[in-house]
N, C-alpha and C positions, 0 to 999 in steps of 0.2 A: 890465917891472917890475910892470905891473898884474896879471899872472898870479901873480907871486911874492907880491904883497900878498893876492891871493885865496886862495892855498894857505895862507899864514900865518893868514889869518882863519879858515879852516876848521879848521886844527890848534888854534888858540887856542879855538875853540868847543868842541872836545873837552876841552881843559883846563877850561873853564868847566863842562862837564857832569860831569867828574870832581869838581870842587869842589862841585857841587850834590849829587852822590851822597854825598860826605863830610859835607856839612851835614846831610843827612837822617840819617846814621848817628851822627855825633859831636857836632854842634852846637858846635864850638869855633871860636875866632877864626881859626886857620890855615885851616880849611875855608872860612870866609866870604871870606878874603883870596883864596884860589885861585879861588873862584867869581866874585867881582867883577872881579879883575884879568883872568882869562881872558875873560870876556864883554866887558869894556870894551875890551880890546885887540882882540878879535875884531871887534867892531862898528867900531872905528877903522880897522882894515885893510880891512874890507869897504867902508867909505866911500871909502877911498883907491882901491881897485880899481874902484869904480863911477864914478869920475871919467872913466874911458876905456872901460870895458866896459859893455855893456848890462845893465840892471837884471835882466831875466829870466834871462839867462845867469849873472850873478854870484850871484844868489840860489840858482839851481838847483845850481851847483857848490859853493857854500858849504854848503848844507844836505846835499848829497851827501857831502861830505868829513866833515861832522859826524856824519851818520847812520852811515856806514861806520866811521869812527873810533870812535865811541861803542860801536857793536856789537862791534867787534873788542876794544876795551879790556874790555868786559863779559865777553866770552868768555874772554879771557886771564887777567884778574885778579879777576873777581867771580863766577866759576862759572856763567855763563850758558850755555845750551845751544849746542853746536857741531854741531847737526843739519845734514845735507847741504842741506836746503831753505834754511836761513838762509844758508849759504855761497853757494848758487846765486843767491839774491836780492841778496846783497852784490855778487856778480859782475855782476849785471844793472845795479845802480846805478852801479858803476864803468864799465861799458860805456856807459851813458847819458851820464855826465860826459865821458868821452873823446869820444863822438860829438858832444856840444855843443861841445867845444873844436875838433874838426876842422871843424865847420861854421860857426865864427864867424870 
């Protein structure tokens, strides 16, 4: 269950970042709600995961999911570059997260 909490926390971090992007662009109440709910739930699930998983591992996986998710959302929906080097480094982050899971 701890890994499910951690994956949810990472996905909700991406929701928070989407909210942050929307706040910068639109500054409406809906954007602020997405921002705050995303990050509050993300930190809550991260805290639940850290009850059983080590802090370093939890933080690395959480930020990895957030980084990869935010980058992919940016490429798909916000017109960010889809350069092969970006995709290579996203793959390296994913490989690192998987490596941390396999060694924990």
